[in-house]
N, C-alpha and C positions, 0 to 999 in steps of 0.2 A: 889769132884772137888775142886781145889784150889779157894780161895776167889777172886772174881772180885772187891772187895772193900777194898783192903789192902792199899790204898792210892796212889798206882802207876797208871799211865795212861795206859790203855789197848788199843791195836791197832787192831790186827787181831785175828780171832778165831784160836786156836791151838788145833786140835783134840786130840793130845797125852796128853794134859793137861785137856781139858774140855769135850772130848767125841764128840757126834754127834751134829753138829751145827743146823741141821734141828730140832732135838728134843728140843734143848734149845730154839730155836726161837719160837716154839709153846708154850713151857712152860713159857717163858718170857711173851708172849702175854696174856696167861690165868692168870698168876700171876698178871700182871698189871691191867687187867680187874677186877679181884677179889678185889684187893686192892682199886682201885678207886670206885668200887661199894660199898664196905663195909664202906668206909669213906665218901660216898656221894659226890664224886668229879669227877664223870664221865664227860668228856669234851664235850660230844655230845649235851648238853643242853644249852650251852652258845656259841652262834654262832658268836658273835662279839668281844669277849674279846681278842682272840688271832688270829694271822695270821696263814696261812698254814705253817707247819714246813719247814724249809729251811736250807741249808748249809750256815753259816754266811759268809764264806770267798768269795764265788762267787755268793751267792743268788740263787743257783740252788734249785729247788722246789722238795720236797718229794711227792711221790704218792703211791697209793695202801696201802698194809699192813704196809709198813715202815711209812707212814704218820700217820695212826691210832696209831701204836705203839708209835710213837714220841709224839703224843698228850696225850696218856695215861701216858707215861714216864714223860712228863713235869708236868702233874697234880700230879703224885705220888711224885715227888721230890719237889713240891711246887714252881716251877719256874713260873715267871710271863709272860714269852715269849716262843716262839717256835723256837729259833735260836740255831743251833747245829754246831759242828765241829768234824771232824774225829779225832780219837785218834792219828793217825800218824802225822797229821798236828799240833796237840796240842804239841806233843813232839818236833817237828821241831821248833816250836815257843818258846820252853822252858817254857811252861805254867805249873801251879801247881794247883792241886785240893784243894778245901776247905774241909778238912777232918772233919770239924764240921757239915757238911751238908750230905745229902743223896748223895753219890757219885757213886751209881750203874750206870754202863754204859748202853747204849742202843745198842743192837746188831741189825744191819740192814743187809739186804741181797739183792742179785741180782737174787733171785730164781724166774724163770718164772712161777712156780706153783702158786704163789700169786701175779703175775703181769699181768696187762691188756695190751692190745695192744693200749690203748688210747695214742695218741700222745700229750705230753705236751711240749710246747716250753720251753727250758732251764730247763729240768727236771734233777734231781740229779740221776746220773748213778753210782751206788755203785762200780761196777767193774772197772770203769774208774776214780775213785776219791780216795783220801787218799792213802792207800797202794795198791790200784788197785787189790783188791781180792774180791771174791764173798761174804764173810762174814766179816764184820768189826764192830768195836765199835765206837760209837759217844758219845759226851757229850753235855749237854745243857750249854749254856754260863754261867748260874748262878751256875753251879757246881764248877766253878773255884774260886780261891781266888781273892781278890780285885786287886792285882798287875796284875794277868793274864787277868782279865776281861778288864783292861785298855789297855793292850797290844793288845788283840784281837780286841777291838773296834777301836783302832788306825789303825791296819793293815787292817781291813775290810773297814774302811772309806777311806783309801788311795787308795785301789786297786780294790774294788769290783764293781765300776761303778753302784752304787745304783740307781742313777737317771734313767739310761737307763733300768735297769732290772725292776724297778717299773713301767716304761712306758709300758714295755712288759706285765707285770702282769695285768695292768689296761686294756690293749687291749684284753687280753684273757678273763678277767672277763666281759668286755663289750660284747664280742662275745657270751659267754655262756648265758648271759641274753637275747640277741637278738635271738640267735638260739632257746632258749626255747619258747620265744613268738611266733616266726614264726612257730615252730612245733605245738603249740597249735592252731594257726589259720588255718593251713593246715589240711584238713580232713584226708588225707592219713597218715600224720605224727602223728596226734593226735591218730589215730587208732593204729599206731605202738607203741606209748608210752603207751597207755592203755593196749594193749596186753602184752607188755614187763613187765609192772608193775604187771599185773594180774599173769603172768607166774612166775615171780620171787617171788612174795608173796606166791604163792602156793608151790613153791619149798622150801621155807624157813618158812613154816607155823609153824614148831615146834620151831623156833627161830625168830619169827616175830618181837618181840620188838627190838631186837638187829639190825636186818635188817633195820627196819624202822627208828630207831633213827639215825643210821649212814647215811642212805640215805637222810633224812631231813637235817642233819647237813651239808652234802656236798652241798645240794641245797642252803642252807642259806649262806654258805661261799662264793659261787660263785654268790650270788645274783640272783639265779634262782627264779622261781615263785612257788606258791603252788596251782594254779588253778586245776591241775590234781589230786592232792592227797587230797586237801581240806584245807582251812585255819584253821580248827579246830585243826590241829596238832601243830600249833605254839602258841596257846592260853596258857597263863601261867597255868591256872587251869588244862588243859589237859596235859601239859608237866609234871606236878607233878605226875599225874597218869601214864604217859608213863615211867617216871624214875623209879617209884615203880615197874612197871611190868618188866622192863628191869633188875632191881636188882634181882627180884625173878627168872627170867629166867636164869640169869648168875649163881646164886647159885645152882639151880636145874641141870643146864647143867654141871657145874663143878663136882657136886656129881656123875652124870651119867658117866662122863669121868673117874673119880676116880674108879668107879665100873665096868669099861670096858663095859658100855652099850652105850657109845657114842664115836665116833672117837675123838682123842685129838684135832684135828684142826677144829672141828665142828663150834665153835663160830667164829673162824678166817674166815672160808669160808663164813659164813652168813654175817659177817661184810664186807668182800670183795665184796660180791654180792650187798650189799646195796650201796657201793661206786660206783660200776660198773653201777648200775641202774641210779643213780643220774647223773653220767657223761654222759651216753648215751642220756638221755632225754634233756641234755643241749648241745648236739652236733648237728651240722648241719644235717638235715634230719634224725635224730636219728641214725647216722652212724659215726664211727670214721674216715672212709676214707675221707669223705667230710671235716670234721674238720681238718684233717691232711693237706689237700690242702691249707686251709686258713692259718694254722700255718707256713707252709713252705714258703708261700708268705711273711709273716711278718718277718720270719727269714732272708730271702734273702735281705729284705730292711734294716734291722737293723744290720746284721752281728753278731747276738748274738752268733753264733758258735765260735766266736773269743774271747768271754769272758773267761778269765783264771785267775788263782790265780796270784797275783802280786809279791809274794815273792820268785821268782825263779822257778815257775812252767813253 
């Protein structure tokens, strides 16, 4: 396969050059997971350092496996933040990569196989952004040279309505926190959460460390609570043990994948389920449907569906 790090900005997946995008997407995820694990830089144990990954140009938010892949990619490249831009948009802005750095691009996808039905207000929709295709490459802001970073920051500041989108994010975060508290107080909803947690833990018992690390990470990012799972999970001494167990689990799982004893996307599916569990227990009545009603109301008030790129989009 041709190099993805030859210094030129990559935009869309080209099957005739690179082969199957589905296979690469899984390989990319496993590779990033292995690298971050071996270097002890897994991003799931630092809940406050970085924001949820987003498209810098319009502040749309990543979710599902794209979100986790971006967090791993950011850690592996040594970036201090989680702001990204589509390769096509970078070309249109005449940006240049800093070839002295790790310039491996991040492949993101609009594959429903690894996407939840969770409604996120102002979420990043891959097939409707950048080159508007299902599989596209993105780059972290810090992978560009100094000139390009200045251009990108200037464009983003002028056109992305950051104040308005931050207001929306704060509203969503506030909702998640309140929904979680209400679910804990309501006996029926608490039972739903307990059953959901028990069921998903059982389904992911062979990859439990990865499942729980990502679940807890997502709870912490949205400022949910830990009453249901126990405060012990966020104590520093226990996080050290959890990180060690996750690293051992990743190593053994990747070996099993290499030996064809485990499906290639096993780790990805476990991580996705961890996200899904956290998001559900922070949704109104432990249901995406009710949360969607709330988010649609916010959208109607703020007209966030009109937020667009400002440089000719």
